[in-house]
MOPAC internal coordinates of N, CA, C and O (Angstrom, degrees):
PM7 1SCF
backbone

  N    0.0000 0     0.00 0     0.00 0    0    0    0
  C    1.4791 1     0.00 0     0.00 0    1    0    0
  C    1.5659 1   111.47 1     0.00 0    2    1    0
  O    1.2310 1   122.71 1   144.09 1    3    2    1
  N    1.4029 1   112.42 1   -35.91 1    3    2    1
  C    1.3994 1   115.99 1   176.48 1    5    3    2
  C    1.5303 1   113.82 1   -64.59 1    6    5    3
  O    1.2310 1   120.29 1   142.84 1    7    6    5
  N    1.2957 1   117.05 1   -37.16 1    7    6    5
  C    1.4959 1   116.64 1   173.46 1    9    7    6
  C    1.4659 1   112.21 1   -64.14 1   10    9    7
  O    1.2310 1   118.15 1   138.94 1   11   10    9
  N    1.4262 1   121.13 1   -41.06 1   11   10    9
  C    1.4135 1   122.88 1   178.24 1   13   11   10
  C    1.5066 1   112.63 1   -62.52 1   14   13   11
  O    1.2310 1   120.78 1   147.59 1   15   14   13
  N    1.3793 1   116.11 1   -32.41 1   15   14   13
  C    1.4423 1   121.78 1   175.86 1   17   15   14
  C    1.4860 1   112.41 1   -65.26 1   18   17   15
  O    1.2310 1   120.93 1   147.77 1   19   18   17
  N    1.4083 1   115.82 1   -32.23 1   19   18   17
  C    1.4467 1   120.18 1   177.00 1   21   19   18
  C    1.6211 1   107.92 1   -67.59 1   22   21   19
  O    1.2310 1   120.67 1   135.93 1   23   22   21
  N    1.2363 1   116.32 1   -44.07 1   23   22   21
  C    1.4488 1   120.19 1   175.62 1   25   23   22
  C    1.4982 1   110.32 1   -55.16 1   26   25   23
  O    1.2310 1   121.24 1   124.11 1   27   26   25
  N    1.3107 1   115.23 1   -55.89 1   27   26   25
  C    1.4408 1   121.65 1  -179.73 1   29   27   26
  C    1.5212 1   110.57 1   -52.11 1   30   29   27
  O    1.2310 1   119.37 1   133.83 1   31   30   29
  N    1.3487 1   118.80 1   -46.17 1   31   30   29
  C    1.4382 1   119.32 1   176.86 1   33   31   30
  C    1.5230 1   116.36 1   -60.20 1   34   33   31
  O    1.2310 1   120.23 1   144.50 1   35   34   33
  N    1.3740 1   117.16 1   -35.50 1   35   34   33
  C    1.3919 1   122.38 1   173.89 1   37   35   34
  C    1.4947 1   114.69 1   -64.20 1   38   37   35
  O    1.2310 1   124.40 1   139.78 1   39   38   37
  N    1.2822 1   109.15 1   -40.22 1   39   38   37
  C    1.5928 1   116.49 1  -179.76 1   41   39   38
  C    1.5168 1   109.07 1   -62.71 1   42   41   39
  O    1.2310 1   121.79 1   131.21 1   43   42   41
  N    1.4149 1   114.19 1   -48.79 1   43   42   41
  C    1.3695 1   114.98 1  -178.77 1   45   43   42
  C    1.5461 1   117.48 1   -71.01 1   46   45   43
  O    1.2310 1   122.49 1   151.93 1   47   46   45
  N    1.3803 1   112.83 1   -28.07 1   47   46   45
  C    1.4487 1   115.11 1   176.55 1   49   47   46
  C    1.4871 1   114.73 1   -68.06 1   50   49   47
  O    1.2310 1   119.86 1   159.38 1   51   50   49
  N    1.3608 1   117.87 1   -20.62 1   51   50   49
  C    1.4462 1   123.50 1   179.88 1   53   51   50
  C    1.5017 1   112.30 1   -80.74 1   54   53   51
  O    1.2310 1   119.50 1   174.66 1   55   54   53
  N    1.2979 1   118.57 1    -5.34 1   55   54   53
  C    1.4075 1   122.38 1   178.45 1   57   55   54
  C    1.5165 1   115.70 1   -74.61 1   58   57   55
  O    1.2310 1   119.09 1   -37.11 1   59   58   57
  N    1.2663 1   119.33 1   142.89 1   59   58   57
  C    1.4542 1   118.05 1   175.27 1   61   59   58
  C    1.5121 1   113.31 1   -60.74 1   62   61   59
  O    1.2310 1   116.65 1   -41.20 1   63   62   61
  N    1.2587 1   123.97 1   138.80 1   63   62   61
  C    1.4515 1   127.97 1  -175.77 1   65   63   62
  C    1.5480 1   106.94 1   -65.81 1   66   65   63
  O    1.2310 1   118.70 1   -36.46 1   67   66   65
  N    1.3177 1   120.09 1   143.54 1   67   66   65
  C    1.4147 1   126.92 1   174.12 1   69   67   66
  C    1.5689 1   110.50 1    78.32 1   70   69   67
  O    1.2310 1   119.05 1  -161.65 1   71   70   69
  N    1.3125 1   119.42 1    18.35 1   71   70   69
  C    1.4978 1   119.92 1   178.86 1   73   71   70
  C    1.5273 1   111.36 1   -62.31 1   74   73   71
  O    1.2310 1   118.32 1   -52.69 1   75   74   73
  N    1.2897 1   120.81 1   127.31 1   75   74   73
  C    1.4414 1   122.98 1   175.22 1   77   75   74
  C    1.4182 1   112.02 1   -80.06 1   78   77   75
  O    1.2310 1   118.66 1   148.10 1   79   78   77
  N    1.3639 1   120.15 1   -31.90 1   79   78   77
  C    1.3567 1   121.58 1  -176.39 1   81   79   78
  C    1.5946 1   110.50 1  -138.09 1   82   81   79
  O    1.2310 1   121.72 1   -49.46 1   83   82   81
  N    1.3651 1   114.31 1   130.54 1   83   82   81
  C    1.4581 1   117.80 1  -177.37 1   85   83   82
  C    1.4805 1   104.81 1  -126.01 1   86   85   83
  O    1.2310 1   121.22 1   -53.00 1   87   86   85
  N    1.3542 1   115.26 1   127.00 1   87   86   85
  C    1.5457 1   121.11 1   177.70 1   89   87   86
  C    1.5461 1   101.32 1  -104.97 1   90   89   87
  O    1.2310 1   118.64 1   -57.07 1   91   90   89
  N    1.3298 1   120.21 1   122.93 1   91   90   89
  C    1.4357 1   123.44 1   176.85 1   93   91   90
  C    1.5119 1   110.24 1  -130.60 1   94   93   91
  O    1.2310 1   118.83 1   -37.49 1   95   94   93
  N    1.3022 1   119.84 1   142.51 1   95   94   93
  C    1.4383 1   124.00 1  -178.70 1   97   95   94
  C    1.5930 1   105.38 1   -85.59 1   98   97   95
  O    1.2310 1   118.24 1   171.46 1   99   98   97
  N    1.3078 1   120.96 1    -8.54 1   99   98   97
  C    1.4363 1   118.55 1   173.96 1  101   99   98
  C    1.5956 1   109.12 1  -140.17 1  102  101   99
  O    1.2310 1   121.51 1   -22.80 1  103  102  101
  N    1.2592 1   114.72 1   157.20 1  103  102  101
  C    1.5462 1   117.83 1  -179.76 1  105  103  102
  C    1.5039 1   108.59 1  -148.06 1  106  105  103
  O    1.2310 1   121.06 1     0.92 1  107  106  105
  N    1.2294 1   115.58 1  -179.08 1  107  106  105
  C    1.5253 1   119.48 1   171.35 1  109  107  106
  C    1.4809 1   111.13 1   -59.90 1  110  109  107
  O    1.2310 1   118.88 1   164.54 1  111  110  109
  N    1.3396 1   119.74 1   -15.46 1  111  110  109
  C    1.3575 1   121.73 1   177.88 1  113  111  110
  C    1.5727 1   109.36 1   -79.82 1  114  113  111
  O    1.2310 1   120.65 1   151.47 1  115  114  113
  N    1.2133 1   116.36 1   -28.53 1  115  114  113
  C    1.4811 1   119.57 1   176.95 1  117  115  114
  C    1.5541 1   107.79 1   -69.52 1  118  117  115
  O    1.2310 1   119.84 1   140.33 1  119  118  117
  N    1.2277 1   117.91 1   -39.67 1  119  118  117
  C    1.5384 1   121.66 1   175.42 1  121  119  118
  C    1.5721 1   110.17 1   -63.13 1  122  121  119
  O    1.2310 1   121.05 1   135.60 1  123  122  121
  N    1.3377 1   115.61 1   -44.40 1  123  122  121
  C    1.5071 1   116.49 1   175.77 1  125  123  122
  C    1.5131 1   111.34 1   -67.54 1  126  125  123
  O    1.2310 1   119.61 1   145.04 1  127  126  125
  N    1.2182 1   118.36 1   -34.96 1  127  126  125
  C    1.5241 1   120.08 1   179.92 1  129  127  126
  C    1.5188 1   111.00 1   -67.73 1  130  129  127
  O    1.2310 1   119.31 1   145.74 1  131  130  129
  N    1.3307 1   118.92 1   -34.26 1  131  130  129
  C    1.4784 1   121.82 1   171.14 1  133  131  130
  C    1.4928 1   111.92 1   -66.56 1  134  133  131
  O    1.2310 1   121.55 1   136.40 1  135  134  133
  N    1.3999 1   114.63 1   -43.60 1  135  134  133
  C    1.4600 1   119.32 1   175.89 1  137  135  134
  C    1.5664 1   111.95 1   -58.15 1  138  137  135
  O    1.2310 1   119.81 1   137.77 1  139  138  137
  N    1.2529 1   117.96 1   -42.23 1  139  138  137
  C    1.4267 1   125.14 1   175.64 1  141  139  138
  C    1.5456 1   114.12 1   -58.20 1  142  141  139
  O    1.2310 1   124.42 1   130.71 1  143  142  141
  N    1.3913 1   109.12 1   -49.29 1  143  142  141
  C    1.4826 1   113.90 1  -179.53 1  145  143  142
  C    1.5378 1   112.25 1   -67.30 1  146  145  143
  O    1.2310 1   118.51 1   145.30 1  147  146  145
  N    1.2910 1   120.44 1   -34.70 1  147  146  145
  C    1.3942 1   122.97 1   178.37 1  149  147  146
  C    1.5896 1   109.99 1   -65.17 1  150  149  147
  O    1.2310 1   125.62 1   136.95 1  151  150  149
  N    1.3035 1   106.80 1   -43.05 1  151  150  149
  C    1.5473 1   117.66 1  -175.53 1  153  151  150
  C    1.6987 1   102.93 1   -60.68 1  154  153  151
  O    1.2310 1   119.28 1   130.64 1  155  154  153
  N    1.2367 1   118.98 1   -49.36 1  155  154  153
  C    1.4450 1   123.09 1  -177.53 1  157  155  154
  C    1.4796 1   108.39 1   -61.21 1  158  157  155
  O    1.2310 1   119.29 1   137.82 1  159  158  157
  N    1.3779 1   118.96 1   -42.18 1  159  158  157
  C    1.4959 1   119.96 1  -177.64 1  161  159  158
  C    1.4697 1   115.87 1   -72.37 1  162  161  159
  O    1.2310 1   121.54 1   152.10 1  163  162  161
  N    1.4114 1   114.67 1   -27.90 1  163  162  161
  C    1.5597 1   117.39 1  -173.89 1  165  163  162
  C    1.4675 1   114.38 1  -114.75 1  166  165  163
  O    1.2310 1   119.23 1   159.85 1  167  166  165
  N    1.3426 1   119.07 1   -20.15 1  167  166  165
  C    1.4123 1   123.73 1  -177.71 1  169  167  166
  C    1.5613 1   110.62 1    85.65 1  170  169  167
  O    1.2310 1   119.74 1  -176.77 1  171  170  169
  N    1.3082 1   118.10 1     3.23 1  171  170  169
  C    1.4220 1   119.53 1  -177.39 1  173  171  170
  C    1.4997 1   109.64 1   -90.89 1  174  173  171
  O    1.2310 1   118.04 1   -45.40 1  175  174  173
  N    1.2821 1   121.34 1   134.60 1  175  174  173
  C    1.4580 1   122.27 1  -175.06 1  177  175  174
  C    1.4962 1   121.19 1   -68.79 1  178  177  175
  O    1.2310 1   121.58 1  -117.49 1  179  178  177
  N    1.3005 1   114.58 1    62.51 1  179  178  177
  C    1.5313 1   116.59 1  -173.66 1  181  179  178
  C    1.5404 1   111.45 1   -74.62 1  182  181  179
  O    1.2310 1   119.06 1   149.58 1  183  182  181
  N    1.3025 1   119.40 1   -30.42 1  183  182  181
  C    1.3931 1   119.80 1  -172.23 1  185  183  182
  C    1.5125 1   115.69 1   -66.29 1  186  185  183
  O    1.2310 1   118.59 1   130.12 1  187  186  185
  N    1.2729 1   120.30 1   -49.88 1  187  186  185
  C    1.4111 1   125.23 1  -179.42 1  189  187  186
  C    1.5688 1   113.20 1   -62.47 1  190  189  187
  O    1.2310 1   120.01 1   146.05 1  191  190  189
  N    1.3060 1   117.59 1   -33.95 1  191  190  189
  C    1.4580 1   119.61 1  -178.70 1  193  191  190
  C    1.5264 1   106.71 1   -82.38 1  194  193  191
  O    1.2310 1   118.33 1   148.60 1  195  194  193
  N    1.3262 1   120.79 1   -31.40 1  195  194  193
  C    1.3852 1   123.45 1   173.01 1  197  195  194
  C    1.5553 1   112.06 1   -63.20 1  198  197  195
  O    1.2310 1   122.98 1   135.16 1  199  198  197
  N    1.2660 1   111.90 1   -44.84 1  199  198  197
  C    1.4985 1   116.10 1   178.60 1  201  199  198
  C    1.5026 1   112.07 1   -58.77 1  202  201  199
  O    1.2310 1   120.68 1   131.93 1  203  202  201
  N    1.3885 1   116.30 1   -48.07 1  203  202  201
  C    1.3963 1   122.76 1   179.83 1  205  203  202
  C    1.5887 1   111.30 1   -56.42 1  206  205  203
  O    1.2310 1   121.43 1   132.48 1  207  206  205
  N    1.3456 1   114.87 1   -47.52 1  207  206  205
  C    1.4693 1   118.08 1   178.31 1  209  207  206
  C    1.4599 1   112.88 1   -63.02 1  210  209  207
  O    1.2310 1   117.88 1   134.45 1  211  210  209
  N    1.2720 1   121.65 1   -45.55 1  211  210  209
  C    1.4108 1   123.89 1   178.53 1  213  211  210
  C    1.4667 1   111.75 1   -60.33 1  214  213  211
  O    1.2310 1   120.08 1   130.30 1  215  214  213
  N    1.3020 1   117.45 1   -49.70 1  215  214  213
  C    1.5048 1   118.41 1  -177.99 1  217  215  214
  C    1.5142 1   113.30 1   -60.96 1  218  217  215
  O    1.2310 1   121.94 1   148.02 1  219  218  217
  N    1.3618 1   113.88 1   -31.98 1  219  218  217
  C    1.4669 1   115.90 1   179.18 1  221  219  218
  C    1.4836 1   116.11 1   -82.40 1  222  221  219
  O    1.2310 1   120.59 1   162.08 1  223  222  221
  N    1.4024 1   116.48 1   -17.92 1  223  222  221
  C    1.4788 1   122.38 1  -176.38 1  225  223  222
  C    1.5550 1   112.01 1   -74.52 1  226  225  223
  O    1.2310 1   120.01 1   -45.61 1  227  226  225
  N    1.2796 1   117.59 1   134.39 1  227  226  225
  C    1.4847 1   115.73 1   178.70 1  229  227  226
  C    1.6430 1   111.23 1   -76.01 1  230  229  227
  O    1.2310 1   120.90 1   174.70 1  231  230  229
  N    1.2273 1   115.88 1    -5.30 1  231  230  229
  C    1.5034 1   120.77 1  -169.41 1  233  231  230
  C    1.5813 1   112.96 1   -78.97 1  234  233  231
  O    1.2310 1   119.50 1   126.22 1  235  234  233
  N    1.2928 1   118.56 1   -53.78 1  235  234  233
  C    1.4559 1   117.01 1  -166.55 1  237  235  234
  C    1.5041 1   112.89 1   -65.57 1  238  237  235
  O    1.2310 1   122.09 1   -32.75 1  239  238  237
  N    1.2996 1   113.60 1   147.25 1  239  238  237
  C    1.4163 1   122.52 1   166.23 1  241  239  238
  C    1.5095 1   111.40 1  -101.01 1  242  241  239
  O    1.2310 1   120.99 1   -57.38 1  243  242  241
  N    1.3409 1   115.71 1   122.62 1  243  242  241
  C    1.4819 1   119.76 1  -176.85 1  245  243  242
  C    1.5393 1   108.70 1   -86.97 1  246  245  243
  O    1.2310 1   118.44 1   -56.72 1  247  246  245
  N    1.2413 1   120.58 1   123.28 1  247  246  245
  C    1.5085 1   121.42 1  -173.88 1  249  247  246
  C    1.5403 1   105.78 1   -75.31 1  250  249  247
  O    1.2310 1   122.25 1   -31.69 1  251  250  249
  N    1.4060 1   113.30 1   148.31 1  251  250  249
  C    1.4119 1   124.96 1   175.57 1  253  251  250
  C    1.5885 1   109.19 1   -81.02 1  254  253  251
  O    1.2310 1   121.27 1   150.77 1  255  254  253
  N    1.2743 1   115.18 1   -29.23 1  255  254  253
  C    1.4492 1   123.58 1  -176.88 1  257  255  254
  C    1.4818 1   110.69 1  -134.71 1  258  257  255
  O    1.2310 1   121.42 1   -44.62 1  259  258  257
  N    1.3942 1   114.89 1   135.38 1  259  258  257
  C    1.4479 1   118.60 1  -176.99 1  261  259  258
  C    1.5387 1   102.48 1  -126.75 1  262  261  259
  O    1.2310 1   122.42 1   -47.95 1  263  262  261
  N    1.3148 1   112.98 1   132.05 1  263  262  261
  C    1.4721 1   121.20 1   170.37 1  265  263  262
  C    1.5681 1   107.16 1  -115.63 1  266  265  263
  O    1.2310 1   119.39 1   -61.13 1  267  266  265
  N    1.2553 1   118.77 1   118.87 1  267  266  265
  C    1.4009 1   122.97 1  -179.57 1  269  267  266
  C    1.5051 1   107.43 1  -111.24 1  270  269  267
  O    1.2310 1   122.21 1   -64.58 1  271  270  269
  N    1.3046 1   113.38 1   115.42 1  271  270  269
  C    1.4601 1   122.20 1  -177.80 1  273  271  270
  C    1.5929 1   106.93 1   -99.72 1  274  273  271
  O    1.2310 1   118.96 1   -62.94 1  275  274  273
  N    1.3227 1   119.59 1   117.06 1  275  274  273
  C    1.4021 1   122.51 1   179.75 1  277  275  274
  C    1.4709 1   113.92 1  -110.30 1  278  277  275
  O    1.2310 1   122.56 1   -35.54 1  279  278  277
  N    1.3164 1   112.70 1   144.46 1  279  278  277
  C    1.4537 1   118.62 1   177.73 1  281  279  278
  C    1.6009 1   106.27 1  -120.26 1  282  281  279
  O    1.2310 1   121.28 1   -40.61 1  283  282  281
  N    1.3810 1   115.15 1   139.39 1  283  282  281
  C    1.4620 1   112.63 1   166.84 1  285  283  282
  C    1.4433 1   113.61 1   -53.47 1  286  285  283
  O    1.2310 1   119.63 1   -28.62 1  287  286  285
  N    1.3842 1   118.31 1   151.38 1  287  286  285
  C    1.4125 1   121.84 1  -174.15 1  289  287  286
  C    1.5613 1   108.95 1   -60.88 1  290  289  287
  O    1.2310 1   120.10 1   144.74 1  291  290  289
  N    1.4046 1   117.42 1   -35.26 1  291  290  289
  C    1.4762 1   117.99 1  -176.15 1  293  291  290
  C    1.5440 1   109.69 1   -68.72 1  294  293  291
  O    1.2310 1   120.47 1   149.84 1  295  294  293
  N    1.2742 1   116.70 1   -30.16 1  295  294  293
  C    1.4319 1   121.37 1  -179.75 1  297  295  294
  C    1.5154 1   111.19 1   -71.63 1  298  297  295
  O    1.2310 1   120.64 1   137.36 1  299  298  297
  N    1.3759 1   116.39 1   -42.64 1  299  298  297
  C    1.4089 1   119.09 1   174.88 1  301  299  298
  C    1.4943 1   114.81 1   -62.13 1  302  301  299
  O    1.2310 1   120.63 1   143.43 1  303  302  301
  N    1.3693 1   116.39 1   -36.57 1  303  302  301
  C    1.4058 1   122.50 1  -179.29 1  305  303  302
  C    1.6273 1   105.88 1   -67.87 1  306  305  303
  O    1.2310 1   120.47 1   135.69 1  307  306  305
  N    1.3061 1   116.70 1   -44.31 1  307  306  305
  C    1.5609 1   118.14 1   176.15 1  309  307  306
  C    1.4613 1   112.07 1   -56.93 1  310  309  307
  O    1.2310 1   119.80 1   136.46 1  311  310  309
  N    1.3211 1   117.98 1   -43.54 1  311  310  309
  C    1.4822 1   121.38 1  -169.69 1  313  311  310
  C    1.4673 1   112.19 1   -82.39 1  314  313  311
  O    1.2310 1   120.85 1   169.78 1  315  314  313
  N    1.3101 1   115.98 1   -10.22 1  315  314  313
  C    1.4881 1   123.86 1  -173.20 1  317  315  314
  C    1.6620 1   106.01 1   -58.95 1  318  317  315
  O    1.2310 1   118.74 1   130.96 1  319  318  317
  N    1.2378 1   120.00 1   -49.04 1  319  318  317
  C    1.4331 1   124.61 1  -179.83 1  321  319  318
  C    1.5364 1   111.65 1    42.08 1  322  321  319
  O    1.2310 1   119.85 1  -131.81 1  323  322  321
  N    1.2519 1   117.90 1    48.19 1  323  322  321
  C    1.4156 1   124.12 1   176.86 1  325  323  322
  C    1.5117 1   120.50 1    76.10 1  326  325  323
  O    1.2310 1   120.34 1  -177.49 1  327  326  325
  N    1.3384 1   116.95 1     2.51 1  327  326  325
  C    1.4078 1   121.98 1   177.80 1  329  327  326
  C    1.4959 1   109.49 1   -54.34 1  330  329  327
  O    1.2310 1   122.90 1   131.47 1  331  330  329
  N    1.3302 1   112.05 1   -48.53 1  331  330  329
  C    1.4500 1   118.64 1  -178.88 1  333  331  330
  C    1.4996 1   106.01 1  -112.85 1  334  333  331
  O    1.2310 1   117.29 1   -50.85 1  335  334  333
  N    1.3216 1   122.76 1   129.15 1  335  334  333
  C    1.4525 1   121.32 1  -179.75 1  337  335  334
  C    1.5672 1   112.98 1   -67.12 1  338  337  335
  O    1.2310 1   120.99 1   -17.80 1  339  338  337
  N    1.3532 1   115.72 1   162.20 1  339  338  337
  C    1.4596 1   121.26 1   179.04 1  341  339  338
  C    1.5528 1   104.17 1   -60.06 1  342  341  339
  O    1.2310 1   121.62 1   -41.35 1  343  342  341
  N    1.3226 1   114.50 1   138.65 1  343  342  341
  C    1.4375 1   118.51 1   179.65 1  345  343  342
  C    1.5780 1   113.38 1    93.24 1  346  345  343
  O    1.2310 1   121.07 1   170.88 1  347  346  345
  N    1.3549 1   115.56 1    -9.12 1  347  346  345
  C    1.3889 1   115.69 1   179.92 1  349  347  346
  C    1.4738 1   115.43 1   -67.17 1  350  349  347
  O    1.2310 1   119.01 1   -31.38 1  351  350  349
  N    1.2238 1   119.49 1   148.62 1  351  350  349
  C    1.4503 1   123.93 1  -178.31 1  353  351  350
  C    1.5301 1   112.96 1   -63.75 1  354  353  351
  O    1.2310 1   121.07 1   150.81 1  355  354  353
  N    1.3382 1   115.55 1   -29.19 1  355  354  353
  C    1.4564 1   123.77 1  -177.28 1  357  355  354
  C    1.4847 1   113.86 1   -74.03 1  358  357  355
  O    1.2310 1   118.69 1   169.79 1  359  358  357
  N    1.3097 1   120.10 1   -10.21 1  359  358  357
  C    1.4322 1   125.69 1   178.23 1  361  359  358
  C    1.6054 1   108.92 1  -119.04 1  362  361  359
  O    1.2310 1   120.28 1  -172.00 1  363  362  361
  N    1.3738 1   117.07 1     8.00 1  363  362  361
  C    1.3816 1   123.88 1  -177.93 1  365  363  362
  C    1.4901 1   106.09 1   -78.18 1  366  365  363
  O    1.2310 1   120.42 1   -43.04 1  367  366  365
  N    1.3646 1   116.79 1   136.96 1  367  366  365
  C    1.5235 1   120.78 1  -177.68 1  369  367  366
  C    1.5205 1   107.66 1   -68.46 1  370  369  367
  O    1.2310 1   118.42 1   134.13 1  371  370  369
  N    1.2638 1   120.61 1   -45.87 1  371  370  369
  C    1.4878 1   121.85 1  -178.29 1  373  371  370
  C    1.5400 1   111.21 1   -59.50 1  374  373  371
  O    1.2310 1   122.38 1   131.42 1  375  374  373
  N    1.3316 1   113.06 1   -48.58 1  375  374  373
  C    1.4951 1   122.09 1  -178.25 1  377  375  374
  C    1.5976 1   108.37 1   -55.53 1  378  377  375
  O    1.2310 1   121.70 1   130.27 1  379  378  377
  N    1.2825 1   114.36 1   -49.73 1  379  378  377
  C    1.5064 1   118.01 1  -178.24 1  381  379  378
  C    1.5123 1   113.79 1   -66.44 1  382  381  379
  O    1.2310 1   121.55 1   146.32 1  383  382  381
  N    1.4006 1   114.64 1   -33.68 1  383  382  381
  C    1.3688 1   122.22 1   175.90 1  385  383  382
  C    1.5895 1   109.17 1   -61.92 1  386  385  383
  O    1.2310 1   121.34 1   133.38 1  387  386  385
  N    1.2974 1   115.05 1   -46.62 1  387  386  385
  C    1.4991 1   119.82 1   176.57 1  389  387  386
  C    1.4712 1   111.53 1   -60.24 1  390  389  387
  O    1.2310 1   117.08 1   139.50 1  391  390  389
  N    1.2409 1   123.16 1   -40.50 1  391  390  389
  C    1.5208 1   126.31 1   176.32 1  393  391  390
  C    1.4422 1   107.93 1   -60.35 1  394  393  391
  O    1.2310 1   120.13 1   128.56 1  395  394  393
  N    1.3056 1   117.36 1   -51.44 1  395  394  393
  C    1.5392 1   121.66 1   177.66 1  397  395  394
  C    1.5276 1   111.89 1   -56.18 1  398  397  395
  O    1.2310 1   120.77 1   135.46 1  399  398  397
  N    1.3716 1   116.13 1   -44.54 1  399  398  397
  C    1.3844 1   120.38 1   179.71 1  401  399  398
  C    1.5698 1   114.29 1   -58.44 1  402  401  399
  O    1.2310 1   122.31 1   140.02 1  403  402  401
  N    1.4158 1   113.18 1   -39.98 1  403  402  401
  C    1.4194 1   116.54 1   179.00 1  405  403  402
  C    1.4968 1   111.48 1   -57.91 1  406  405  403
  O    1.2310 1   121.99 1   128.13 1  407  406  405
  N    1.2707 1   113.79 1   -51.87 1  407  406  405
  C    1.5242 1   122.31 1  -172.95 1  409  407  406
  C    1.5208 1   107.76 1   -65.57 1  410  409  407
  O    1.2310 1   118.28 1   139.84 1  411  410  409
  N    1.3277 1   120.89 1   -40.16 1  411  410  409
  C    1.4279 1   122.73 1  -179.61 1  413  411  410
  C    1.5664 1   108.88 1   -62.90 1  414  413  411
  O    1.2310 1   120.54 1   134.29 1  415  414  413
  N    1.2688 1   116.57 1   -45.71 1  415  414  413
  C    1.5600 1   126.10 1   178.71 1  417  415  414
  C    1.5429 1   106.10 1   -59.78 1  418  417  415
  O    1.2310 1   120.26 1   138.03 1  419  418  417
  N    1.4120 1   117.12 1   -41.97 1  419  418  417
  C    1.4336 1   117.76 1  -179.16 1  421  419  418
  C    1.4669 1   112.75 1   -69.85 1  422  421  419
  O    1.2310 1   118.67 1   145.73 1  423  422  421
  N    1.3400 1   120.14 1   -34.27 1  423  422  421
  C    1.4543 1   125.25 1   178.75 1  425  423  422
  C    1.6007 1   104.94 1   -66.85 1  426  425  423
  O    1.2310 1   121.01 1   131.49 1  427  426  425
  N    1.2765 1   115.68 1   -48.51 1  427  426  425
  C    1.5633 1   117.87 1  -178.11 1  429  427  426
  C    1.5231 1   110.56 1   -62.02 1  430  429  427
  O    1.2310 1   119.61 1   140.51 1  431  430  429
  N    1.3084 1   118.35 1   -39.49 1  431  430  429
  C    1.5079 1   119.18 1  -179.22 1  433  431  430
  C    1.5093 1   108.60 1   -69.55 1  434  433  431
  O    1.2310 1   117.91 1   144.58 1  435  434  433
  N    1.3783 1   121.59 1   -35.42 1  435  434  433
  C    1.4574 1   118.78 1  -175.67 1  437  435  434
  C    1.6232 1   109.35 1   -85.82 1  438  437  435
  O    1.2310 1   120.96 1   157.83 1  439  438  437
  N    1.3243 1   115.77 1   -22.17 1  439  438  437
  C    1.5253 1   121.81 1  -178.93 1  441  439  438
  C    1.4449 1   112.43 1  -136.65 1  442  441  439
  O    1.2310 1   119.05 1  -113.97 1  443  442  441
  N    1.2960 1   119.41 1    66.03 1  443  442  441
  C    1.4711 1   122.36 1  -176.12 1  445  443  442
  C    1.5862 1   106.32 1   -58.93 1  446  445  443
  O    1.2310 1   123.90 1   -30.83 1  447  446  445
  N    1.3130 1   110.11 1   149.17 1  447  446  445
  C    1.5057 1   115.89 1  -179.91 1  449  447  446
  C    1.4817 1   108.44 1   -71.95 1  450  449  447
  O    1.2310 1   119.74 1   -34.59 1  451  450  449
  N    1.3414 1   118.10 1   145.41 1  451  450  449
  C    1.5122 1   120.70 1  -174.97 1  453  451  450
  C    1.5178 1   102.41 1   -78.29 1  454  453  451
  O    1.2310 1   122.44 1   -30.13 1  455  454  453
  N    1.3787 1   112.93 1   149.87 1  455  454  453
  C    1.3923 1   120.92 1  -174.57 1  457  455  454
  C    1.5017 1   111.01 1   -91.27 1  458  457  455
  O    1.2310 1   120.33 1  -155.13 1  459  458  457
  N    1.2606 1   116.98 1    24.87 1  459  458  457
  C    1.4952 1   116.59 1  -173.54 1  461  459  458
  C    1.4529 1   120.18 1   -83.28 1  462  461  459
  O    1.2310 1   120.10 1   180.00 1  463  462  461

């Protein structure tokens, strides 16, 4: 996670100063989603420790708005075209389900269903 934070810092450092709007294809939530997926696959508590590390780090920018675009696993497999080799975690059904679970839980936490 510390290495990924270094990458995130470099990405943010490359932005023009005083930017009012930043569109990014990855954020700290991507890092947390990866931790969530790994935790679900291995049973090792990656998510809580990753959240603590990110919240304590001066580097990450926390987005005000998150758009999560989801593809069915079959479509992701079809579109892969060799980008990721067979057996890669990025085309793994369980890993992708963990990513999806993270963003669904995030959406529920930020917009709980009304109890009406």
